[in-house]
C-alpha positions in Angstrom: -4.6 11.7 11.5 -5.5 14.0 8.7 -2.7 14.3 6.0 -1.4 17.4 4.4 -3.4 16.6 1.3 -6.5 17.4 3.1 -5.6 21.0 3.7 -4.8 24.1 1.6 -2.7 27.2 2.6 -6.0 29.2 2.8 -7.3 26.9 5.5 -4.5 27.8 8.1 -3.1 31.1 6.9 -3.2 34.4 8.8 -5.9 36.4 7.0 -4.7 39.8 8.3 -1.0 40.0 8.1 1.0 41.9 10.8 3.0 44.7 9.3 5.7 47.2 10.1 7.1 50.2 8.2 10.8 50.5 7.3 10.9 53.6 9.6 9.7 51.8 12.6 12.1 51.2 15.4 13.5 47.8 16.4 11.7 48.4 19.7 8.4 48.7 17.8 9.1 45.4 16.0 10.0 43.7 19.4 6.7 45.0 21.0 4.8 43.6 18.1 6.4 40.2 18.2 5.9 40.0 22.0 2.5 41.6 22.2 1.0 39.5 19.4 3.1 36.4 20.0 4.1 36.3 16.4 7.3 35.2 14.7 7.4 37.4 11.6 6.1 40.6 10.2 5.8 42.0 6.7 7.7 45.3 6.1 5.4 47.4 3.9 6.0 50.9 2.5 3.5 52.7 0.3 1.5 49.6 -0.1 4.5 47.5 -1.4 6.2 44.7 0.3 9.8 45.7 1.1 10.7 42.6 3.2 10.1 40.4 6.2 11.5 40.7 9.7 11.8 38.1 12.4 12.9 38.0 16.0 16.2 36.4 14.7 16.8 39.6 12.7 16.4 41.6 15.9 18.8 39.4 17.7 21.4 39.7 14.9 21.0 43.5 15.1 22.1 43.7 18.7 25.8 44.2 19.3 27.0 42.1 22.3 
C-alpha cells in the first residue's frame, strides 16, 4: 500500500478537462458524460469558468 503522502494532485489529475458551454443542451451534456464515461464537466464561456455540471444536475433538471 502506498499512502496519500506519496502522491500529488498532478499525479492523478485529468490533464485535458472536459468542457461545455452555457448554451449547450442538456442532451449535449448527457452525451458527453456517457460517451466519455465522466462524472463532471467544466462550463466555460469566453475562456472563463462559469460553473461545473454533473449527472446529478441533469437528473435534478428532469421533471418527473
